[in-house]
N, C-alpha and C positions, 0 to 999 in steps of 0.2 A: 816377506816383510812382516812376519808374525811378531818378532821381538818388539819393534816400536809400538805396534798395536797393543801388545800386552802391557807395555810399560806406561803408555799414555793415561790409561784409566786410573791406576793407583796414584799417579802424579796429580791428576785433576782432582781426585777425591782428597788427597792430602792438602792441596791448595785451598779447596773449599772449606775443609774442616778447620784449617788454621785461620782462615779469614774470619769464619764465624766465631772462633774462640778469641783471637787477638783483636779482631775488629770490634767485637762487642765490648771488650775491656777498654780499647782506645776510645770508643764513642762515649762510654760512661765517664771516662776521665775528662773528655772534652766538655761534656755536659756539666760536670761538677766544676770545671774551670770557669765556664761561662756564667753559670748561676752563682758561683761563689765570688769570683772577682768582678763579674759584670756590673752589679749595682754600685760598687765603689767606683769603678771607672766611669760609669754614666754620671754620677754625681760630680766627679772631678771634671768631666768634660763640660757639664752644665755650669759649673762655677767659673770656668774660663772660656766663655763664648768667643768664637773666632780664633781660638788658639788650639794647639795640639792637633792640627789637621793630620799630622803624620801618624797619630795614634787613633784618631776617630775612624778614618777610612779602613785601615787594616782590621780594627775591632769589629766594624760593621760587616765586613766581608767574612770574617771568621765566624761571627754569630750566624750569619746567613748560611754559611757552608755547613756548620754543625747542625742547624735545623734541617737543611736539605738532606744531609747525610743520615739523620735520624729517620726520616721518612723512607729513604731508599734502603737503609739497613733493616728496617722492619720487613720490607718485602724480601730481602735476602734471607732473613730468618724464616720466612714463610715458604721459601722455595722448597726445602726438603719436605714440608708438610704437603704442599700441592703435589709434588712428585709422588709421595707415598699414596695420596688419595687417587691419583691417576692410575698408579699401578694396581691399587686395590679394586678400582672400578673397571680396570682393563679397558681404558678408553680407546686403545688401538685395535680393539676387536672388530669394530665396524664404524662406518661413518655416522650413521644415525645414533648409535649407542654412544660413540665418543663425543659427538656434539651435545647430546642431551646431558650426559654426565658433566661435561665441561661447564655448561651453563649452570647446572645445579651446584656444583662444587664452588663456583665463584661467589655464591651468596654468603655462606658462612665465612669464607676466607676474607671477603671484603668487610664483613661485619666485625671480624676479629681485628683486622687492621685498623678500622675506624676506632674501635674501643681502646685498643692499646695506644694508638697515637693520641687520642683524646686524653687518656690518662697521663701520658708522659708530658704533653704540652700544658696540661692543667697545673703541673708542678713546675715545669721549666718555663716560667712565664717570659723570661728575657729571650730565650731561644725561640719561643713561639712568636714573639713580636718581630724577631729578626727575619723570620721566613714568611710570616703572614702580617704585613703592615695593616693598620686599621682601615686604610682606605681601599683595601682589596678584600679578599676572602679571609677575614680574620678569624682566628680561633677564639678570640675574646668576643664572642657573639653578643654579649650584653652591652658592649660599648656603642654599637651602631645598630640601627634598625631601618635600613633603606626601604623595606617593603611595608613598614607599619604593621607588623605581624603581632606585636605585643608578646603575650606569653607563649606563642608558638615558635619563637625564634630558635630555640634549641632544637626542636623537632625538625624544622626546615633545614637548619644548619647540618644536622646529622644526616638527613636524607641527601643533601647536596654532597657531603663528603662520601657517603656510601656509593652514590652514583659514580663519582669521580674515581673512587678506589675500585669499583666493579669493572670499569673500563681499563684501569691500570692492570687489573688482574689478568686480562687477556694477553698483555705483554709478558707477564710472568708465565702464563700457560704456554705461550710460544717458546719461551726459553726452556721450559720443561720438555716440550716435544722435541726441541733441537737436541737437548741433552740425551733424551731417551734414544733418539735416532743415532747419535754418536756412539752411545754405549752399545747398542745392539749391533751396529756395523762393526765395531771392534770385536765384540764377542763372536760375531759370525766369522770374522777373519780368523780368530783364534780357533774356533771350532772347525773351520775348513782345514787349517793346518793340522789339527789334531786328528781329524778324520783321515787325511792323507797318510799320516804316520801310522794310524791304526790299520788302514787298508794295506799299506806296504808290509806291515808286520804280519797281517793275516795271509797275504800272498806268500811271503817267505815261509811262514809256518806251514801253509798247505804244500808248498814246493818241497820243503824239507821232509814232510811226511810222505809225499808221493815218490820222491827219489830215495827214500830210506832203503838202504841195501837189502834189508829183510823183505820189504814189500816188493822191490824189484826182483829179488831172487825168486820169491814165490810166484810172482806173475810170469817171469820168464820160464821158470820151471814148468808152470802150467802150460805155457805155449809149447814147450818142448814135448811134453806128454801128448798134447793134441797133435803135433806134427808126426810123432812116431806112431800115433794111433790112426794116422790117415785123415784126421779131421782138419785139413788145411784151411777150409773155409772158416771154421771157428777160431783157428789160430790167427788167421789174418784179421778177423774181426777183433780179437783181443788186442792185437798190435795197434790197430787203428784207434781203438778206445783209449789205450794208454797214450798214444800220440796226441789225441784230441785233448785229453786231460792236461798233459804237460803244456800244450799250446795255449790252453785257456788260462793257465796260471800266469803266463807272460803277457797275454793280451789284456787290454783295458787297464793300463797302469793308473790312469786318472779317473776311472769309473768308480763312483761311490755306490750307486744303486743300479740294479738291473731288474727287468720284469721277472716275476716269480717263475714263469715258465722256463726261462733260461737257467735259473738256479736249479730247478728241478731236473732239467735236462743234464746238467753237469753231475748231479747226484745219481741219476739213472746210469750214466756211463760208468761211474765208479762202482756202483753196486752190481752192474752187469759183469765187470771184471771179477769182483769178489764172488759172484755166483759161480763163475767158471772155476775159480780156485777151490771153493768149498763144496762145489757140486750140490749134493742133496742136504748138506748141513745148513745151508742158508736159504731162507725163503724171504722174499722182498714183497712188501705191500705198500703201494703208493696211492694215496687217495687225495686228489687235489680238486677242489670245487672250481668249475670253469669260471665262476664269477670273480675269483681272485687271481686268475692266471696272469693278468696284466698288471697286478699291483706291484709297485716298486718296493724291492727289499734290498738290504745291504748286500753288496757283492761278497760271495764266499761266506754267507751267513750259515747255511745248512751243512756245507761240506765238512767242517771239522766236527760237527755234532754227529753226522752219520759215520765218519771214520771212528769216532770214539765208540759208537754203538757196535760196530763190527769188531773193533779191537778188544773191547772189554766184555761185550755181551755174547759174541759168537766164537771168536778165535780160541779162547782158552778151554772150550768145552767140546766133548766128543759128540754129544747129542745135537740133534737138529735145533735150530733157533730161527727166530723171525726178527726182521727189522721193519718197522712201520714208519712211514713218513706221510703226514697228513697236513692239509691246509684248508681252512674254511673261513667264511666271514665271521666276524665277531665284533662286539662292542668293547673298546678298550678305553678305560678312563673317561667314559662318556662320549667317545668319538668312534666313528666307524673305522674298522680296521680289519686285520687278518690275524688268525691264530695258526701258528705253525707248531707241529708236534713231531718229535723224533723219539721213538721208543724201541726197546729191544726186549728179548726174553731172557736176558742174562741174570746175574745175581743181584743186580741193582747197585745203588751207591753204597760205598763202604763207610762214608763219613757224612756228617750233617751237611745240608746244602750250603749254609753260611760259610763253613770251613772250605768246602770245595770251590766256591766262587771267589774266595779271598786268596786262594793259592796263586802266587805270582808265576809259578812255573807250570800252571795248569795248561794242558794242551789246547783245549778248545773252549771250555766254559768261561774261564777268566777273561780271555781275549774277547769272546763274544759279549760278555757283560760290559766290558769297558767300551766296546764299540757302540752298544745300544745306549749306554749312559751318555756318551758324547753326542750321538745322533738324535736321540729322542728325549733325553732328560727323564723327567718323571712320567712321561706319557706312555711308557712301555711297561710290559710285565715279563719277567723271566722267572719261571718256576721249575724246580726240580721235584719230581715225584716218583711214584711207583706205577709201572705199566700194568695192564690187565694180566699179563703172564707172570708178573712178579719182578720183572726187570726194571731198568732205569727208564725214566721218561723225562724229557726236557720240553717244556712248553714256552713258546715265545709269542707274545701278543704285541703288535705294533700298530700304530694308527696309519691310515692311508694319507698320502699327500693329496693336496687339492686337485692335482691333475690325474689322479687315478680314476679309472672308469667306475670303480665301485661306488664312489660318491655320487655319480650321475645316475645310479640305478634308481628304481622305483622307491620313493620314500615310504610307501606303505608297507614294504617288506622289512619287517624288523629283524635285525641280526641278533643271533643268540648272545646272551651276555657271557662274559668270561667267567668260568667257574671259580669258586673261592680257592685260594691256595691250600695245598695239602698240609695237614697238620703233622 
């Protein structure tokens, strides 16, 4: 049901934008009509008392409706302002923070509403009297003084209007919260669909690379050599590793994240097969901090990066090379997270990082970038750099989810900051 969710938001925004545009124009026209033709109609009604009841009643209702519409429309115009302030203050970050900011934001919003409303009704006198008769809470505060306040009537009146508008503001705040919940729920639905599509693409990508005839030929050829050499145990181990890798590709079709230890286990199986193929030409170093072994990471995140390291950093060269995989705690965009690094000792990247990441046909990096953008937005870091041996290095920094054990660790242990991007 992703299509309806994606189409409802633009439709709602279009309706809101059109109402604010055309509704404002229509309200201005109604005010001009009441204030322009109203005095002439009132004089006509007074000149013929007891008559024209057919005209008096509709005109009174119309004037009242225009005045009420004016007050409500001012709140409608303030809705985007309140929503922008809520997003700026991030009132959904926590209960205390949200309640505090909501109370504070209501003060200037109510004051602006009172000031603008007072300015409009000081000019639109007929509309003002239609919605505020003198025997109630009149905007014509100089005509009545039920409390005997004398010169303080304006101040008391404005305070009364401010209190009333401040409580009305909470209705507007509730509407803003409801709208934000609606928007976020629709965005989450769209993101879920996008993540499933990206996951399926990553799975197919990994499967295509693993069943690549060249890869299978080399692996089976290595198994044949092992069998002929009498190393049947190693040959059987290689077959089991290949079988486990193919099985892992088909399993977990709906899984979006897995513990890091499972992702590392899959990488180790792949690299073990490659070590058998390349013998002494490949050396593998895996360094995973135990503190991050249970952190949730996107499924099949490291696999295409490791395959790229072997394909471009080891396979084309006769000399021995190394592939390093590391994971450690880090601070990402001000949040606790994990830093993942895949490096090789090959020739490095042949093009600029921006060009490589934008290539739609890229084997692993472009797909990885799209998945991280969809899952983490601006909260992640993806960097391409140079390894210590001069080869390619890919660094990924992602935040922990609230359920990850890393967040429950001792708060006194500061995680190292993410290093600055390579120039």
